[in-house]
N, C-alpha and C positions, 0 to 999 in steps of 0.2 A: 539449387537456385530457386528463388521465389519469383512468381510472375508479378507483373506490374499491379494487377488488381489486389493481390494479397499484401502488397506493400503500402497500400493506402489504409486509412482508418476503417475500422469496422463500422457497420451501419448502426451506430449508437445515438442516443439522445445527445450525448456530449459532443460527438463529432458534428452532428447536424446543427448544433447551436453554438459552436465555438466562435468566439469573437474575432480572434486573429487567425485568418485563414491563409496568410501569406507564408509560403513555404521557405524553408532554409535551403541553401544550395546543396548540390551533390558534389562531393570531392572529385576533382579532376586534376591530376598532376601530383607533384610532391610538395609537402609542407614540413617544416621543422618547428618543433615546439618544446617547451619544458615538460608539459604533462599532457598525455592523451587519455581521454576517457571513452570507453566503449559502452554504449547504452544511454539512450536519451529518455529514460523514464525519470521519476522524481529523484532517485538517488543520484544518477549521473548529472542531471540538470542542477540539482541543489549543490552538488560538489563543485560543478563548474562555476556557479554563481558565487559561492564562497571564495573560491580561488581568484576569480576575476575581480572581486571587490578588493582583494589584497594586491592587485596588480600583477598576478602571475599569468604567464603565457599558457593558454589552454586551448586544446582542440578536442571537440566532442564529436563522436561518430555515432549515428543512429541508422540502423538498417532500414527502417521504415519511415515513420513520421514521429516527431517529438510527442511522447505520451502514447505511442501506438499500443503498447502492452498493458499490463495491469494498471499502470499509473494513469491511464486515460480511460479505463473501463470500469473502475471499481465503484463502490457505493457512494463515494464522495463524502465519507464520514470522517471527521477529524477526531481521532481517538488518541488520547495521550498514553504515555507509558513507554518505557524502553528497557530492553533486557529480557522481556518475556517472563518465563518462569523463574529467572534468577531473583526477581524481587519478591516472589512468593515464599521463598525459603531463606530469609535473611541470615540466619545463623550459619547455614551451610555455605552461602555465598560469601559471607565475610570471612569464614574460616579458610575458604579456598583462595580468595583474592585479596584478603586484607581487611582489617577493621574499617568500617565506614563505607565499604563498597556499595552495599545496598542503598544507603542514603544517597550516594553519588548517582546511582542508576535512577532512583526516584526523581532526583533533581533533573536528570537528563530527560526523563519522560515528560516533565512539565516544560522544560526548555524547548522540546520538540514542537509543542503547540505554540509557544511564544514566538518561535522563529517564523512560523507561518503568519501569525498575526502581524509581526513587524515587517515581513516582506511585502505583504499585501498593502500595508500602509505606505511603506517607503517607496515602492515602485508603482503605486496606484494601479494595482492589478484588479481588473473587474472580473470577479469570479463568483458572484452571488453568495458571499459569505454570510452565514447565519449561525449565531451561537445558541446552544441549547441541545442537550442530549438526554435520552431516556433509556436506561438499561431496564428491561422488563423481565419478569419472572413468570413462568408457567406453573411452577410447583413450589411447595414450601421449602424444599431443599435449596432451590435457587434463590428464594427470597432470603433465607438465612445467610447464604453466601454473600448476597448483596449487603446485608446488614453488617456482616463482619468487615467487608470492604469499606463500607461507610465509616465504621469505627477507626479503621486503619488510616483512612484519609484525614480524619479529624485529628488523630494523634500526630500525623506527619505535618500538620499545619497547612494543609491544602487550602489555598486562598479562595478559589472560585466557590460560589454558592452551591452547595449540594443539599439534598433533602430526600428522605425516604417517603414514599407515598403508598397507601394501601389501595385496594381495588376501587373503592369509591373515589378516592382522590385522583386515581389514574385517569378518570373520565375527563378531568380538566385538561389532559394532555393528548389523549388518544381515544377515539371513539370506538371502543371494542370491549367486549366482555371476556376476551380470550385470556387475559393476564390477571394475576392475583395481586400485583403490585410492582414496584420498581424503585429505581433511584434516579433522581434528576441531577444532572451535572451541567452547570452553566459554563464550565471551563472547556467543554467540548462542543462540537458543532458540525456543520456541513457546508459544502460548496460545490461549484462546477469544477471538478478536479482537472479536466483537460485544459480549461482556461487558466487554472493555477499553474500547471506544468508549462504550458506555452508562454505564459506571462513571465515566469522566472527565466525561461530560456531566452526570451527576447531581452530581458534585463541583462543577462550575462553577455549576450552578443553586443549590446550597447556599450558594455564596459570593456569590450575587446576580445572576448572569447570567440573562437572560430567554431561554428556549429554547422555540421553537415548532415543532411537527411538522405535517406535512400542510398546509404553508403555502407555496404556490408564489409565488416572486418573479416577477411578470409583467412588470414594467417598472421602469425607473429614470429619474428626472429628476435630472440633474446640476446642480451649483452649489455655493455655499459650504455650503448645507445640502442633503444628498442625500435624495431622497424615493423610497423603495422601495414600489411598489404591489403588493399581494397580492390574493388573491381576496376577502378579507373585511376588509381593513384596510390601514394604511399605516405604514411606519416612517420617521421623520425622524431622520437621523443626520449627524454631522459628518464621519465617515469610513466607507468601505465596503471590505470585503474579499471577493473572489470566490473560493470554494473548491469550485466545482462539478465540476472535473476532466472526466472523460470524458462526464459526463451533462449538462454545462452547455448544450451546443448543442441537445440534444433537449428539455430541460425549459424552458430560458429563452433562446431564440436572440436575443432583443432585448437582453439584458443586456450582452453583450460579443462581438459578431460577429467582431471582429478576433482574438480568442483562439482561435476554433474551428479556424482553419487551421493552428495550431501544435501541436495535439494530435490524435492519432488514437485513436479508441475501439476498441481491439482487445479480444478476448474470451478468457476462460480458464474452465475447468470443473473441477469436483471431484465425486467420489463418496465416500460414507461407507458402509462395510460395517456389518453387524450387529456387536455387541460380540464380540470374539474371546476364546477361552478363554485361561486362564493359560499353557497349553502352547503355543498358537499365538503368543502374545505373546513368550514366551521364544525361540521359533524365528525369528520374522521381525524383531522389533525389541527385542532384549534390553536395550538401554540407554535406549530411549524418547527418542531424539534426533530432531530434524527432519532430513530428507534432501533434497538437491537435486542434480540433475546439471548438466552444464556446457553443454548444447546450447542453441541459439537457441529451439527449441520444446521446452522442457525438461519433465521429470517432476519433481514434488515431492510428498513424502508424509511422514506422521507418524502417531502414534497420538493419539486424543483421550483425555480424562480417563477415559472409560468403555471404553477399549480398542477403539475402532473404528479401522480403517485409513481415514485420509483421504488420498485419492490424487488429485492434480490434474495438469493439463497441457492438451494440445490447444490451445495458443495459436493463435488464428485471427485473422489481420490483415484479413480481409474482414468481421469482426464478425458472421458468420453461424454458427449452431449446427450441430454435426454431426447427421446424421440420427438417431442415437441416442447421447445423452451416456453413458448407462449402458453400452451395449455397447462403445463406443469406448474409454472409460476402463477398463472392466473388462479388456478385452484387453491394454491397456497395463500394468495392474497385474499381470496374470498373467505377463507377460514378466519382471517383477522377482520376483514371488512366486507361482510356479505352485502352491505348497502352499495357496493361498487359493482354489482353484477351487470349493470348496463354500460359500464365504462369501456370504451374501445381501447385496445392495445395498439399504440402507434409505433413503438420501437421494442425490439428485443435484441439482446446481445450477450456475449459471454467472453471469457478469456482465462488465461492461466495465471495462477498465483504460486509463488515459491514457498513450499512448506519445508520447515526443518523438523527433524525427528523430535527434538526436545522443545520445539516452538520458541527458540531463541535466535535472534538475528545473527547472521554469520559475517563477521569481519575478519580479514586475515591478510596474509602476505605469502605469495608464491615464490618470490625472489626478492633480493634487496630493493629492487625498483619496480616491483609488480604487486599491486594491492587489489583486493576485491571486497565486495559487499553484496549480500543476497539473503533471501529466505526470511521475509517478514511475516509469513504464515497468515496472510489475510488481513493484517492490521498495519499497513505501511504508509498511509498518507502522512501522518506526523513523524513516525520514526525515521523515514527516509531523510527527512530534513535534519534530524540529529546526526544521522550517519554522514551526510554531506559535510556538516561542520566538523565532525570527528576526523574524517579523511583529510580535510583541508588543514586541520591542526597538525596531523601526523606528517603531512608533506612539508609543513613549515617547521618541523623539529620537535613538536610537543606530542609525545606518544602516550601521555598519561591516561587519557580516556580510551584511546584505541586499544591499549594493552589489556584493559579490563575485558574487552570483548574478544580480542585475538587470542588470549590465553585460555579461553573457554574451550573445552573438549566437545567436539561435535561427533555424533554417531552417524555413520553412513547407512543409507537404506540398503537392506540386503537384496541380493539378486541383481538383475539388470533389465533395462528396457521395460517392456510391458509386464514381465514377471515381477519386477520391483513394484510397479504400480498396483498390480493385482494383490500382491502380498500385503501392501500397506492398506489397500481398500478393505481387505478382510479384517485387518486389525482394527481399523476405524469403525467397522460395523459394530464391534463390541460397545464402543462409546455411544453410538446411535441407539443401540438397544437399551443401554443403561439410561439414556435420556428419556426413552419411551416408558420405562417401567418404574423408575425411581422418582 
C-alpha cells in the first residue's frame, strides 16, 4: 500500500505549474461499465477520450493522480514515429507482417503527432505547445545516420519542413559548440505534458467518461463480466484495458504478472532552472526548439513557457537514482551550456519509463476481453496517442492496426526483480561505451 504523500504528484515543474488542479473523485461503491481502463497516463487517457468521443461507456482508474507516472514527468517532447525498430527494417517487417506494413507504421507515426495537434485545437487545451525540434549529433557517425534518416523522410513524402544543418548553422538554433550538426524537424515540438494529459482527461470526463483518481486496482476477477476490485469499490465491466506500463508491477502485481517480465522500469531525470533572462534565452535557445542527442543515454532539453531550461537525461537501467540528481544533471547541462553556470536549479525530479527489449511498443491481448499496452522505451508522448486510437478501433471491431502490433513477438527480460535490472544494465553499458568511443 502506498501512503498518501506518495500518491500525489512528484515535486516537478509540471506539477507546480499545471493549470487544472481540480482533482477527479476516488471510487467509492460499485459501478458498471462497458470498458474499464486501468492507468491514467497518456495511453489510458487517450484511449478513454477516443472511446468517449464515440459514445462508449468508460471507467478509468488511476492509483495516484492523472499523469502521475512517466506521462506527467517526461521531457515534454513531441516525437513522431510508431513501431520503433520495426520501421528501420522494412523488408523484414513486410515479410513478417505483410507487404505495405512498414508504410502503415510510418503513417501511424505521423498520425500520432496529428492526433495531439487536433486534440489541443478541438478541446482548447492550454499546454504551451511549440513546434520545432532539433536532433543533434556529437560525432560524424551520428551525423551520417541523421543524413540517412533525412533522405528516408524525403523519400516517404514527409510533409513538415526538415533540413540538415552543419556546426555553423546549428548556432542559429542552439548556443553551444558541443555538437557538430543536426537535423531540424518542424513536424515535432514540445509542450507542458501534464497539462496535455489532464486536459484530455477533462475532455473525456465532459463527454461522459467516469474518471477516478487515487483508486488502486487491487485485483481482477476474469470472466464474461470482469470485476476490478479497488480499495473502496468495484468496477464491473465487459472489457478491460491495462495501461500501467512501468508502474504496473509495483502498484498492482496481481493484475497481469505475465506482462511484467516484458517491460523493464528504467529511470530518467530532469532539472528545471530558474527563469532565464531574455539575453540568456537569445544566447542558448534562440529558436525555442526541443533538442535531443543521439546517444543511448542521451541528453534532451528545451525551454519552458516561462523560459526555464528543462534539461534531462541520466537514463539508468538499474532503476536507481544518482546520488544527487541536481549535481549530476547540472554538470551535464554545463557541458552543453557553460554560460548557465550561475543559473539556479528550482526543480528536479525523475520517474520510471517502460523499456521493451526490442524497443517496440507492446500491444496485446491476455483474454478475449482483456487488452494491454506498454513499453514505449522513452518516446511515448505521441505514440501513446496512436495506441489510444488503435485500442479504441479494436474494441469497436476493427483489429487491422492492432494486429500488426499484437502479432509482433516480444522477448522477455531474463532473470527476475533486481537481477533482471542488473543484467540489462550491464548489457546497456556496452552501448554507452560504444557511444563514447565510436
